[in-house]
N, C-alpha and C positions, 0 to 999 in steps of 0.2 A: 493593362492598366498601370498608371504612372503614380508618381507621389502627388501629383496634383488634382487627382481624380479620386474620388471616395464613394464608396458602395454604403448604402444603408439597410440595416436589417433590425427586425424587432427584438430578436435575441442573438448575442453572440456568446457561443460555446468554445471555449479555450481547452482542447484536449480532445482525442478521439479514441480514448482508451475505454475501460470499462466504465468510468464514471461519466465521461462525456456522451458516448453511445446511450447509456441509460437516461441521461437528461433529455436527450433527442429524441427518444421513444415517447417520454411522458409530454413533450411538447406537441409530438404529433397526435397523441393521444387525446389530451386536453385542450389544445389550442391549435386545431388544424389551419385555421386561417393566418396564423402568424408566421412571418418570414424570419428564418435561421441559418446560420452557417456553423460548422466546426472547423477551427483552425487547428491544424496538427503539423508539428515540426518535423515529424519522421515522414517517411514516404510511405508509409502504409497505416491502417488502422491497429489497433489493440494495445497502445502503451507499454506497459512492462511484457505482456506477453510477445510483444513484436521485438522489444530491445535485448531480452534476455535469450541468449543464444548458447547458453552455457549447456554441457550434457545433462540430460535428466530433467531440465527446467519444468517445473510441474506446481500446481496450486498445493499449499499446505493448508488448507481450507477444503472441505467437502462442496463438491459442485452443486448439491442441493440447496445450499444456502448461500454460495458464492455467485449462483446463478441468479438472473432477476425473477423476481416475484411472478411476473407475467409470462415467462418463456420456460417452459418444462426442460430440466435437463435429462437427456436420455444417455446414460453409460454409466462407467463406474465412479464410485464418489470422490475418488482421487484423480485428477486428469492431468495429461501433459500439456504443456504450453501451444502446441499444435492443434490439441482437441478444444482447447478454450477458445484459440482463435477462430476456428471453424464456426464454433457457437456464436461468437460476436458477429461474425460474416453473415450468418443466418439472419441476425436480428437487423443488420444494415439492410438485407436484402427484403426481407419482410416487411420493414418501414420504409422502404424506399430512403434510404438515407444516404445512399452513394454520392447523389448530386449536391449534397449539401455538405460533403467534406472537401476542405481544400488543403492538400497534403502540402510539405515542404514549406509551410507557412509559419514561421517562427514570429512570434508576438514580442517585441521589443520595448514597448510603451503603452501605458493605458492612461488616458486622461478625460477627467469628468468635467462637463460644463453645465452648472447650474442653470444659466439663462436658456440653454437649449435642452435641458434635461436630457442629456444623451453622452455615451461615452464614444471616445475615438480611440481606435486601436491602431498603433504603428506597428506595420508588419514587414519582414524582409523574407523574401521567396529564396530559401536555400538553392532551388535548381537553377535560377535565373539570375539571381544577386538584385532584382527588382526591389524596390521599396513601395508601399502602398499605404493607403488608410482605409479603415473600414469603421462606419459609425454604427452605434447601436444604442436601442432605447434600455435595454437589460444586458448584465453581462453576467455570465455561468461560468465560473472558474471550476476546470475539471482537469486540470493539468497535473494530478498526482501530487505527492508529497515529497520527493526525494530528487535529486540531481541526477539524470540520465547520463549526462556527460563527464561529469567529474565524481567517481566513486573515491571512497575513503581508503587510503592505504597509509598506515604509520611511517613513520621516518625511522627504519632500521639501520644500526650501524653497518657499513660494509656491504649494502645492497648492491653496488655498482661492480663489486667484486665477483660478483657470482656469475658462473660461466654458463649456466642452464638459461632457461626461459622462465619470465615471472608474468603470469597473466591475471587480469582481476576478471570476476565473473560478469562484471556488466559490460565489459568490453572483450569478449570471448572470440580470439582469431579463428578464421574459418580452416587455416592450414594447421592447425596444432593437433600432433597427433601424440596421444599418451600411451600408445601401444607397448607393452614390453619396458615400460619406462618406471623408474621411481617416482613417484608423485608425492610432493608435500604440500597437503591444504591447510592454510592457516584461518582458524576462526571455527566457531563451533555452533554458529546460528542455522537458520532454515537453509541458507544456500549451502554450507558444508554438507548439511545431511542430506541434500540433494545430490551433488556432484561426487560425493565419495563413492556411494553405492553404483552410480553411474560409470564412473571410470574404474572401478575394481576389477569387473571381469577381465578386461585387456591389458590395464597396466600390470607391471611385474609386482607392485605393491603401492598402497595408498597410506599414507600416514596424516591424521588429523591431529595438528598441533593447537592446543588451547591453552589460555592464560588460566582459565577457570571452566567449571564445567556447566553445562545448560541441563535444562529439564528435556525428558524426551517423552513422548506418546507414540506407541506402536498401533495406530489407527489400521483397520481393516481399509484395503483399496475398493472392496464392495461389501457394504453392510450387509450383516447376516438376515436383517429384516428384508434388504432387497432379493435376497437370495429366497426367502421363504414367499414373497409376492410374485415373483416372476412367474411360476405355473400357473397363476389365476388368470394371467392376459388381461389385467386392469389396463384402462385407459392411462395413456401417458400422464395426464394432467392428475390422475388420482395417485399414481405412484410418486409422483414428484411431490405432492401435499404431503403425503403419509413421511416421507423421507425426510422433508425439509423440517416439518414439525417434530421429527425424531431426534434430528442433529441440532435443532435449536435446544430442545431440552437438554441434550448433552453437553452444547456448549455452555448454556446457562449454568448447569451444574458445576463444570470446571472452574467458570468465571467467579460465581457466587460462592463455591467451596475455598477457592484461592484467597477471597475477601475475608471470609467469616469463620474458616477453619483451616488455614494454611497447612497446619500440621498433618491434618487428614489427607489434604491432597498431595503434600511432600511424599507422604508414606505410599500413596496409591500411584504415584508417577515412578517413584523408585522401585518398588516393587513390582510394577508391572513389566520393568524391562530386566530385572535381575535374571530370570529364567532364560532370556535370550541371549545372555553374554557369555563368551567362552569361559571355560572352568580356569579360575585363577586371575579373573581380571580383578583388579582393586577399584571394587564399587565406590568406596569413599571418597577415592582421590580424583577418579574420572568421571564420576555421574552423581556425586552429590553437590549442588551449586551452594553458593555463599548467600544466595537471597532468597526472598520467599517466592513461591511459586505464582507465576504470573507477573511477577515485576519485571521480567522479561518475557520475550515470546516463547512459546514452548515448541521445540522442535518436532513437529509431526513425521513419523517415518512409515510409509504405507508397508503393512505386513510386517514391519521390523526389517525392512530390507538392508538398512545400516549395519544391523547387528549380524545378519546373514552373512554380509561380505566379512566381518570380524570372526565369525566361526570358521569360515573356509579359509582364514589364513591370509585374505587377499587386503585386509585392511586393519588399522592399529589406531590406538588413541594414545596420544602423549601430553601430559599436563605439566607444562612449564613456561618460563618466558624466554624470550630471544636476547642473547648477549650480542649477536652480531652474525652478518652472513660470512661465509668463507667462500672459495671458489667453487667448492664442491657441494656446499648446503648451506646448513644452519647451525651454529654453535649456541647452546643452551646455557642460561645461568647455572645450571646443574652441573655443568661441566661436560655433559654429553653431547653429541653432535648427530645430526640427521642429515644423510646424503640425499641429494634430490637431483633428479634432472629437469624437473619441471616444478615450480612453486605456483600455486593458486591463492591468491591474497584474497579470501571469502571474508574481508575484514569489516564489511559494511559499506554505508553510504553517507551521504550528506543529507541532513533535512534541507528543502527547497521552501521559501516562502513565496506562494503563489507564483510559482516557476521563476523566482528571482527577476520578475518583470517591474521596472519602476512605475509606481502609481502616481498619480497627483489628482487632487480634486479642486477645482477652482484656480489653478496655477500654483497650489501648494503641495510639496511632495507628502506623501503620506507615510508616516512613520509608523508601522505596524507595532513596533514595540510599545508604543503608548495607546494602542488601541485594544479592545476586548471584543470578544466572540459573542453574539448574539445565538444562544441556542447551539453553537458548534455549526452554524450555516451561514452567518452573516459577520459583517465586521463594524465595529460602532464608527460613525463618521464617515463612512463609505456608502453612498447611496447607489440604489439599484444594482447592488453585486451580492450574487449568492455564490458559496463554494462547495465543493463536495468533500466530504472527510468521511471515511468509514471507521470502522473498528480495529484495533490492535489483537484483542482476545476473541471477537467473533469474526465471522467472514465479513471482508470488507462490504460486500454489496449489501448485507442485511440493514445497513443503516442508510446506503444511498435510496432504498426505495421509501424508507421513512422520512428523509430529507427531501426527496422529491415531491412527497405528499406535501410538505409544508410549503416550498416554493410555489408550487402551482397554486395552493390556497391562496398565499400572497398575492399572486399574479391576479388571480380572479378578483380578490378583494380590491383591488387597485382598478380593474375594469369596472366592477359594479359602484365605486364611489368616484370615478373619474380622474383619479389621480395620476399622476405621470412620474412621481418618485417617491421612494420610501428610503428611510434612512435610519439605523439603529441608533439611538440616540439616549445616552444614561438619563435617568430620571432624577428629579430633586433629592429623592431620598437616596441617590448612589452617589452624590458629589463627594463624601469621604469615603467611597469604598475602596479597600486596598486593591492593587492590580497584582493578581497572583501569576505564577508561571503557567505556562502553557500547559504543562502537565507536573504535578508535584514528583519529587524522586520518590515518595513512599507508594504513590501510585503505580509508576512506570518508569524504570530507569536504565535502558539499554545505553550503549555508547553514543548511538548518534541521536539521542534525545540530550544527553549531557553536552555534546560538543555544538548543539545547535540552538539551545533554549534562549541565549541571548539574542538570537535574530528573530524569534517567533511571537506573533501577538499574544495576548494575555487573556486571562479570565477573571471573574469578580469571585466573592465569597458568597453570591446568592442568585437566586434565577431573576432573569433569563440571561445570565452574563456567564454562565459555567458551561462545560461540556466534558468529554471524556466519560459520559455514564456507561453503564452496561446496557447490553440489550433489554433486559429485562425491564429497565426503567424507561429507556426512550420509546420502547413500542407501546407504553401506557402513555407517557407525558407528551411525547411530539405530535401525537395525532389530535390532542386537546390543547396545543399550545396557544395562549391568547395573542392574536395577531396585532393587539392594539398595546400590548405591554411591551414597552421599551422600543417600539417602532413609530417613527413619525413619518406621516403621508403628507404630500402637497401636491 
């Protein structure tokens, strides 16, 4: 294929991770006659679970809700990256999707033509350097929400002086050996909560350095209810549904209590870890955050493995800020120093707006900062484009299933009415509607959100122009969403 030839499909899906594979399954199920392809920049499917190679990489959500609604999860509630990849591979095989996925295909531009009612994707093949074009009647963006290629690393004074090795979890080298070494992990989020206990057994010692504490929750790897159900030899579908509903109820409680009674959730979370900590640890200094529960993600630690490493003397926590690097480690603002052979910068990532791909509509570049979301799955002024975005406080995939329901309803509505295009459009009563941030700081305020708000699309102060609802709201509101409210068809 060359740049002068173009292939046309009914639906173009960008991304072959959990979102793209889920979207492809729904297309197969609801519209078996439609043609579609998934374009994936990596050399295999799986998205995050393919690119994250750091020790212990795992889901910090239970797999009974992170797994798809249609595909029962068979295994422990918390699973490693490889197990999740195997699960996704099963979906690809069962739905015969392999022939629809194009690997090494990086989308570099997307343009919509109203006269033709179609998108044109400009694509570069990483394996051959070729450029090509693919046109599509509908675009489904499932590329994820952060930049895989450029993780976030702060600029610390003297970093170039450090004689050891510095690695970021998003770019974990295959040849890194931390056995018998002093390891310093900078950061205290979900990634740090994973890599510290994974490296602790072989390393001489692992120190986690944090500017401020995070909330932790020592969830069991295997739910006690799963243990009770196992002797009953129930069909996998029954066990899956029972545990899925149980975890939904638990997650709903965590999310709604964080919103309605944050003091109660604060006490619950802090007291849950207190008995797991080594004697003498300053809980107030190292494990009591400055923010309300769920204003940032809670670090889930299966069976409290992080705290087990601390009790064994293989891991420790330091709460301080970095003055600068030395040849042998880090000097802190308190005057203390931490020596290290390896520094792991678990400092987060950068948000990506639709893969940072430039969009245009009828020759005009799309400025997403002036656009608003339609129910968290389409964008005002952008025709025939849906996007996948899950939850921060619940399992990502819980929302994907609900989003896919709405998108397939829209596609069916277009078929029934003979429409070729649909575009979210502000109503006359929305003319003076304020454009609010992508997410309010009071709702969710981790560093990667604060760093990227200026690049993100907006939301309004009324339906259907809001998003970031919790699952207890979405599971009621999205299934009954009015497909004529805020959407124009032609």
